[in-house]
N, C-alpha and C positions, 0 to 999 in steps of 0.2 A: 575435461575439467568437471568438478563436482558442482552441485547447485549452490553450495555455500560459497565457493570460489567465485562462480559467476555473478552471484548476487553482490559479493564485496566489490568486485571489479566495476559493476554497475554503479555503485554507490560512490566510487572515486570519479566517475564520470559526472555524476550529479554535483558533487562538491566543486569540481574545476569549473563546470559550466555556471554554477550559481555565483561563484566568486568573480568570474569575469563579468557576468550580467550585472551584479550589483555595483560594480565600479562604472560601467558604462551608464546604467540608468541614473545613478546618482550625479555623475558629472552632466549628463544630458539634461536631467531635471533642473539642476542648479543654474546652468548657463542657458537653458532654453525656456526658463520661467514656467515650468510645469510642475505643479505639486503632484499630479497623477503619476508622472514618472518617479518623482521622489518617493512616493508611496510604494511604487513598485520596487524601487531599490531597497526599501525598508523590508518588504516581504522577501526579497531574494537574500537579504542578510540573515533573516530568520531561517530561510531554507538551508543556509550553509551549516548553521548550528544543528538544525533537525537531521540533516544529512550525516552529520558527524555522529549524532545519536544513533541513527540507523546503522552506521558503520560499527560503532561500539556493540550494539545489539547482535548484529550478524556475526561478528568476531566471537563474542561471548557464546552465542548459541552453538558455535562449532565445537565447543569443548565436549569431550565424550562423557558418557554417563558415569557416575561414580556411586559410592555407597549412600551418600546423601541425596543424590539426584539419579535415581535408577531409570527414569525416563528421559535423561539428558537435561540440557539447559534451554531448550527451545522456547519455554514460556517467556523468556526475556523479550522475545519479539513483539508480542501484543503489548507488553508493558511500555516498551520503547515507543510503540505506536501511539499509546496514550500521551507520552510526552511530545511526540511530534504534533498531535492534535492540539496540545496546550500552546505550542509555539504558533500554530495557525491562528487559533483563537486570539492569542495575544497580539499578533500582527494585525489582525482584522480590527481589533479594538483600538489599536494605535492609529491605523489609517483612518478609521471613522472619526476619531477624535480630532486628528490634525485637518481632516477634510472639512469638518464643521468649522473649525477655527479659520481656515482659509476662506470659506464661503463668506464669513463675516468680515473679512479683511480685504479691502480694495487691492488689486495687484494687476500687473500687466498681462497681455494676452500671450499664451505660449508661442515660441518661435516655430515657424513652418517646418524647419528641418527636423524637429522632434518626431514628425510623422514617419520620416524615413527610418529613424532609430527604432521606433516602435514597430514598424513593419518587419524589419529584421528580427526584433526580439520575439514578436508573436510567432513567427516562422520557426525560429530556434526552439522556443518552449514547447510548441505543439510536437516537433520531432522529438524532443527530450522525453515528453510525456509518453509518446507511442513507444519509444525504445525502452524506457524503464518499466512501463506497464506490461509490455511483452515478456520481459525478463521476469517480472513478478509472477506472472501466470506460469512460466516454465519452471520456476524454482519454488512456487507455492508459498512465497514470503509475503506475510501481511505487512510487515514494515516497509518492504520495497514497494508494495502497492500504495502505501501512504506517501512515500517519497514520489511516486509517479503523479499522484494527485496534486502534490506540491507544484509540479511543473504545470499541470493543467489549470490550477487556480492562478498561477503567475500569468499564464497566457490569457486567462479571462480578464485579469485586471488590466493587462496591456491592451486588450481589445477595447475595454471601457475607456481607458486613457485615450486611445486612438479616436473613438468616437467623440469624447468630450472636447479634445483639442481641435478636431474638425469642426465641431459646432462653434466653438470660440473664434476660429479663424474665418469661418464662413459668414457668421452673423456680426462679428466685431464687437464694438463698444456695448456694453450691457451683458455680454455673454462670457466675460472673462473667467467666471467661476465654473464654466461648463465641465472643465476637466476635474474640478474639485467634486462636483456632483457625481461624475463618473467614478472617482476613486471611492466615494461614500457607497455607491451602488456595488462596486466591486467588493467592499468588505462584506456585504451581505452574502455575495456568492461564496466568499471564503468561509464564512461560517456554516453555510450549508454543506459545502464539501467537507468541512470538519466532521460534521455529523455522519456523512457517508463513509468516511475512514474510520470513525470511531465505532460505529455499530458492529461490523464484522469482528473487530479486534476484541470487543466485549463478548461476543459470542464464543470466541476462541477461549478466552479466559474462563467463561462459565461452562465450557464443554458442551456447548449448544450443538445440536445436530444440523449441519448445513451442508452435508456431503452426500446427497442422493446419487450423484453420478458415480462416486466411488463405491457406494453401497451396492448399486446395481452391478457394477463390474465384479465385485466380490462374490456376489450370488451366482453370476454367470460362470466365472472361472472356477469356483468351487466344484461345480458339477463336472468339470472336466478331469478331476483328480479321481483316480480309480479307488473305489471303495466309499466315496461320498454319495449318499443317497439324496441329500438335500441339506438346506441350511434353514435355521430358525432365527433366533435373535442375532442382531449384529449391531455392535456399538462402536462408533468411530469418534475419536477425539484428536485434536491437532495440537502439536507442540513445535513451534517454529515451522520448519519446511517439512516435517515428518508427521506421518499420521500413525496412531496406535489403535489397534483393532482388537475387540473382544467378540469372538464369533462362535456361535453354537452350531455344530455341525452334526448331522445325522448319519449313522452307519448301521448296517445289519445287526440286529439284536443278539444274534447268536455267535458272534465272532469273540475271540479272546481279548483280554485286556491288552496284551502285547500287540495283537493286530490293530486295535483301535488306536494305540499309541503311535504305531508306525504310520498309519493312515493320517493322523493329525500332523505329523512331522512333514509327510509329503505335501499336505495341503498348505502348511506354513510356508514351505519352500517355494511351492508353486506361486502362491499369492505375492510373495516378495520378489519373485522373478518377474511376474507380468505387471506388477505395480510398484515400481521402484522406489517411491517415496514412503513405503510402509517401513516402520521401524520395529516396534514390539507387535507380534500377532499371537494372541492368546486363543487357543482352540479349546472349546469345551465339547467333548464327545457325548452324544446322546443316542439311544437306540431308536430306530425307525418306527418301532411299534408303540412307542410311548404316546398315551393319549394326551 
């Protein structure tokens, strides 16, 4: 299974899970008198749409390179990540606004059984976060990583709701709004997570260097190719799940142009073999006696 197929399958997992949880949270919040759970349901609903956006981005990014897009269509991924972040910020704003409204409005204490629902939700969302994050690392997908953080932010809001409802139930009258305060605090966590998701995606769009581990591997592996005396400049940029490399490699100064050309192709083939996520590898040959 390719990275693209694996990422798309993981996104379906997120969509199905978020749809089920949005229904459970909404019903439990309504019948259990808990706005924190209703806020959770709102976030899960936005998660459905953001996961659909991720699915669209991953599907579009699979399209092969063409005359107008010689480096492929992978840049759609960070753009989709920006939209996912917009959904997160919107849901956090809605939750904060509704929390403040509910704090100002007297209401009943949440039902005790809502804690059981929340406990199950927290466990499921943490498992979902770990599954999707693992896949995002395996596939090098920024939008899938954003989707993983949706699950983590959902788990955080559920933990806040659990704490708020527990306080309301333990202390009783006068603490009915504890779960609303919990929902308000959770909206702050969501905004913070939004920044954590946004920053790497911005770096990807701006071709910012954030790949020291790949750079080091390229330098080490290049020296294993016969004829390569060393490496100099190396630029790495990411498009979707693929990396594009511009590498300056040094060879003996007295060899022919043809020999240099053949060495460059051997180096290119070797790097693509040992680092599977490399797409375009441009090799610039330089003589080793160049000052």
